[in-house]
C-alpha positions in Angstrom: 124.3 71.8 140.3 122.8 73.5 137.3 125.1 74.6 134.5 124.4 76.0 130.9 126.0 73.7 128.1 126.4 74.5 124.5 125.9 71.3 122.9 126.6 72.5 119.3 125.8 75.4 117.2 122.6 77.1 118.6 121.8 74.2 120.9 121.9 75.3 124.5 120.6 73.0 127.6 120.6 73.2 131.3 122.5 70.0 132.7 123.2 68.9 136.0 127.1 68.7 136.9 128.8 67.7 140.1 129.5 70.3 142.7 133.1 71.4 142.4 133.8 70.4 146.1 136.2 72.0 148.6 139.3 74.0 147.3 142.9 72.6 147.8 145.9 74.7 148.4 146.3 77.7 146.0 142.5 77.3 145.1 139.3 79.2 146.2 135.7 78.2 145.9 133.4 80.9 144.5 129.7 81.4 144.2 128.9 83.0 140.8 126.8 86.0 140.9 126.8 87.4 137.4 128.0 86.1 133.9 128.3 88.5 131.1 127.5 87.2 127.6 130.3 88.3 125.3 131.1 88.2 121.5 133.1 85.1 122.2 130.0 83.3 123.4 127.9 84.5 120.5 130.6 83.3 117.9 130.6 79.9 119.6 126.9 79.9 119.7 126.9 80.5 115.9 129.6 77.9 115.4 132.2 80.5 114.3 134.8 80.2 117.0 137.9 78.7 115.9 139.1 77.9 119.4 135.9 76.2 120.6 135.1 72.5 120.9 131.6 71.3 121.8 130.0 70.5 124.2 130.9 73.2 126.5 129.7 75.1 129.5 129.9 78.7 128.6 130.9 81.7 130.7 134.0 83.6 131.2 132.9 87.2 132.2 132.3 86.5 135.9 131.4 88.3 139.0 131.8 86.1 141.9 131.9 85.8 145.8 134.6 84.1 147.7 133.1 81.1 149.6 136.0 79.1 150.9 139.8 79.3 150.7 141.9 76.2 150.3 144.4 75.2 153.2 147.7 76.9 153.2 146.7 79.2 150.4 148.7 82.5 150.1 146.1 85.1 149.6 144.7 88.3 151.1 141.4 87.4 150.0 138.6 86.6 152.7 135.3 84.8 152.5 132.6 87.1 151.3 134.9 89.3 149.2 133.5 90.4 145.8 135.9 89.6 142.9 136.3 89.6 139.1 137.8 86.6 137.5 140.9 86.4 135.2 139.5 83.5 133.2 142.8 82.8 131.5 144.4 79.7 133.1 148.1 79.7 132.1 151.1 77.5 133.1 153.4 79.8 135.2 156.5 77.7 134.0 155.6 78.1 130.3 158.1 80.3 128.1 155.4 83.0 127.5 154.4 83.2 131.1 157.9 83.5 132.4 158.3 86.6 130.3 155.0 88.2 131.5 152.7 86.9 128.6 150.3 84.9 130.7 147.5 86.0 128.4 149.0 84.1 125.6 150.7 81.2 127.4 151.4 78.3 124.9 149.3 75.9 127.4 146.6 78.7 127.9 143.1 77.5 128.6 140.2 80.0 128.7 137.2 79.3 130.9 134.2 78.7 128.7 136.3 78.0 125.6 138.9 75.5 126.1 137.3 74.1 129.2 134.0 74.3 131.0 133.3 77.7 132.2 131.3 79.8 134.8 127.7 79.5 133.5 126.9 77.5 136.6 126.4 78.4 140.3 130.0 77.5 141.8 133.6 77.3 140.7 136.8 76.3 142.3 139.5 78.6 140.7 143.2 79.3 141.4 143.5 82.1 143.9 145.9 84.3 141.7 143.0 84.6 139.2 140.7 86.4 141.3 140.7 90.2 141.5 138.9 91.9 144.6 137.1 95.1 144.7 135.5 96.6 147.8 133.6 99.2 145.7 132.1 97.5 142.7 128.8 95.7 142.5 128.3 92.3 140.7 127.6 93.8 137.2 130.6 95.9 137.0 132.8 93.0 138.2 131.4 90.7 135.4 132.3 93.3 132.8 135.9 93.7 133.9 137.2 90.9 131.5 135.5 92.8 128.5 137.0 96.1 129.5 140.4 94.4 129.8 140.2 93.3 126.2 139.8 96.8 125.1 142.4 98.1 127.7 145.0 95.6 126.6 144.5 96.4 123.0 145.3 100.1 123.9 148.3 99.0 125.7 149.4 97.0 122.6 149.2 100.3 120.6 151.2 102.2 123.3 149.1 105.2 122.9 150.5 108.5 123.1 148.6 112.0 123.9 148.8 113.3 120.4 147.6 109.9 118.9 144.6 110.1 116.6 142.7 106.8 117.1 140.0 105.2 115.0 138.2 102.3 116.8 136.2 100.2 114.4 133.2 98.3 115.8 130.7 99.9 118.3 130.2 96.5 120.4 131.2 95.9 123.9 134.9 95.3 122.9 135.1 98.3 120.6 133.5 100.3 123.4 136.1 99.1 125.9 138.8 100.1 123.5 137.2 103.4 122.9 136.9 104.1 126.8 140.7 103.3 127.6 141.8 105.2 124.5 140.1 108.2 125.6 142.1 108.0 129.0 145.2 108.6 126.8 144.2 110.9 124.1 141.2 113.1 123.3 141.3 112.4 119.6 139.3 109.1 119.5 136.4 108.4 117.0 134.3 105.3 117.2 133.1 103.9 113.8 130.5 101.5 112.8 128.4 100.6 109.8 125.2 100.5 112.0 123.5 104.0 112.4 121.3 102.4 115.2 124.2 101.2 117.3 125.9 104.6 117.0 122.7 106.3 117.9 122.6 104.1 120.9 126.3 105.0 121.9 125.6 108.8 121.4 122.2 108.8 123.4 122.9 106.3 126.2 126.7 106.5 126.5 127.2 110.0 125.7 129.8 109.2 122.9 129.8 112.0 120.7 132.8 111.3 118.3 131.2 108.6 116.2 131.3 107.9 112.5 128.9 105.8 110.3 131.0 104.1 107.7 129.6 103.7 104.3 130.8 101.3 101.8 133.6 102.5 99.5 133.6 105.9 101.2 135.5 104.9 104.4 138.7 106.4 103.3 137.2 109.8 102.5 135.1 109.7 105.6 138.1 109.0 107.8 140.1 111.7 106.2 137.5 114.2 106.7 137.0 113.5 110.5 140.6 113.4 111.3 141.8 116.0 108.8 144.2 113.1 107.5 144.7 109.5 108.6 144.7 108.1 112.0 147.9 107.2 113.7 146.4 104.2 115.3 143.4 101.8 114.2 142.0 99.5 116.6 139.7 96.9 114.9 137.3 95.3 117.2 134.8 94.0 114.6 136.0 90.4 114.1 135.0 90.9 110.5 137.5 90.0 107.8 136.4 92.7 105.5 136.7 95.5 108.1 140.2 94.1 109.2 141.6 93.8 105.6 140.2 97.3 104.8 142.1 98.7 108.0 145.4 98.6 105.8 143.8 100.8 103.2 142.5 103.3 105.8 145.7 103.5 107.7 148.1 106.4 107.2 151.9 106.1 106.9 153.3 104.8 110.1 150.0 103.7 111.5 149.6 101.2 114.2 147.0 98.6 113.5 145.7 96.5 116.4 143.5 93.4 115.9 141.1 92.7 118.8 138.6 90.7 116.9 139.4 87.3 115.4 138.0 85.5 112.4 138.3 81.8 111.0 140.7 81.4 108.2 143.1 84.0 106.7 143.3 87.6 106.0 144.9 89.2 102.9 146.4 92.6 102.5 148.6 94.3 99.9 152.1 93.7 100.9 153.4 96.8 98.9 150.9 98.9 100.9 152.0 97.4 104.1 155.6 98.2 103.4 155.2 101.7 101.7 153.2 103.0 104.7 155.6 101.2 107.1 152.6 99.8 109.0 152.7 98.0 112.5 150.4 95.2 112.7 149.7 94.0 116.4 147.6 91.2 117.7 146.0 91.5 121.1 144.8 88.4 122.8 143.3 88.4 126.3 144.9 90.4 129.0 147.5 89.9 131.8 146.7 90.4 135.5 148.4 94.0 135.5 145.5 95.0 133.1 143.0 93.8 135.5 144.4 95.9 138.1 144.4 98.9 136.0 140.8 98.4 134.8 139.6 97.9 138.4 141.3 101.1 139.4 139.5 103.0 136.5 136.2 101.6 137.3 136.6 102.3 141.1 137.7 105.8 140.5 134.5 106.5 138.2 136.6 107.1 135.1 134.7 104.3 133.2 131.0 103.4 133.7 129.5 100.3 132.2 126.1 100.5 133.8 124.6 101.7 130.5 125.9 98.7 128.6 123.6 96.2 129.9 120.5 95.9 127.8 119.2 92.6 128.6 119.1 90.4 131.7 118.3 86.7 132.1 118.3 84.3 135.1 120.6 81.4 134.8 117.7 78.8 134.4 116.2 80.8 131.6 119.3 80.9 129.3 118.5 77.9 127.1 115.0 79.4 126.1 115.7 82.9 126.1 119.2 83.6 125.0 118.9 82.4 121.5 116.0 84.9 121.0 118.5 87.7 121.6 120.6 86.7 118.6 120.5 89.6 115.9 118.4 92.0 118.2 119.4 95.4 117.2 118.8 96.6 120.8 121.2 94.2 122.4 124.5 95.5 123.6 125.3 93.4 126.6 123.2 90.5 128.2 123.8 89.8 131.8 122.9 86.6 133.4 122.0 86.7 137.1 122.4 83.7 139.4 
């Protein structure tokens, strides 16, 4: 069957791989219907993902259809069900998994990052990693994982109704964090350095509370917008300069959540960190409970990702057409159709 492999930085090709075959006990065979192209894929494409090894079949934002269920598998899923995939394959007996931290298990393997992913036609997956919806279409199901990244970041921040939240970065992950922060508090501002991206968010997504950050003016801009400093900063930029600057923008007692990841080290002023008594939180992937929460919000119509999709590609066209999208100012989310 066809699969799209990233051979090395900026080198994609279509390859033929063996069909995964019939599912065994505890497994389900699925047909891939949609594949979202996310920031992790773009970082891997550019050679900037510290967790990535080449060659690799990409794809972890997946909307799939159940085709076959392994014998004696305990599940309420049925053939034909539409599902989102939780692409984080953990060891249920690991110390982290045993305390509910399945998203950062010591033995974690993420589809399309540590192992070949879903940019192909069929997969066999653990039944427990499939989350059904009887309401959502393929596109929305493929975007559940992206939304879970932002939603889990908000969970890590333990948002309250009186929090003042600054989301840095208006890409899909930042938008996910913005959407779920807004479910907890009305005082949320989406900030970016790109006027074009913020204009898109205002015009296409109806986000009114945006802030175009200007170099060396960020603190003054933030103070003016919040009439003070934010109580929570969620950085979804994956940019070291922005992440380090969050410590300066933060107010006293601010909770900082890093959704993005960079290669190498970050530096910050320890006296500033202690003087403000800041809380610094990493947020990695999301547990199954977050998938259930995100699906419920999508099904209830509280979150709508339809305007996010700016580009569509057929699976077989990915090697030729996906590289042309790199750096496209109009790109928000590319969706691969199988």
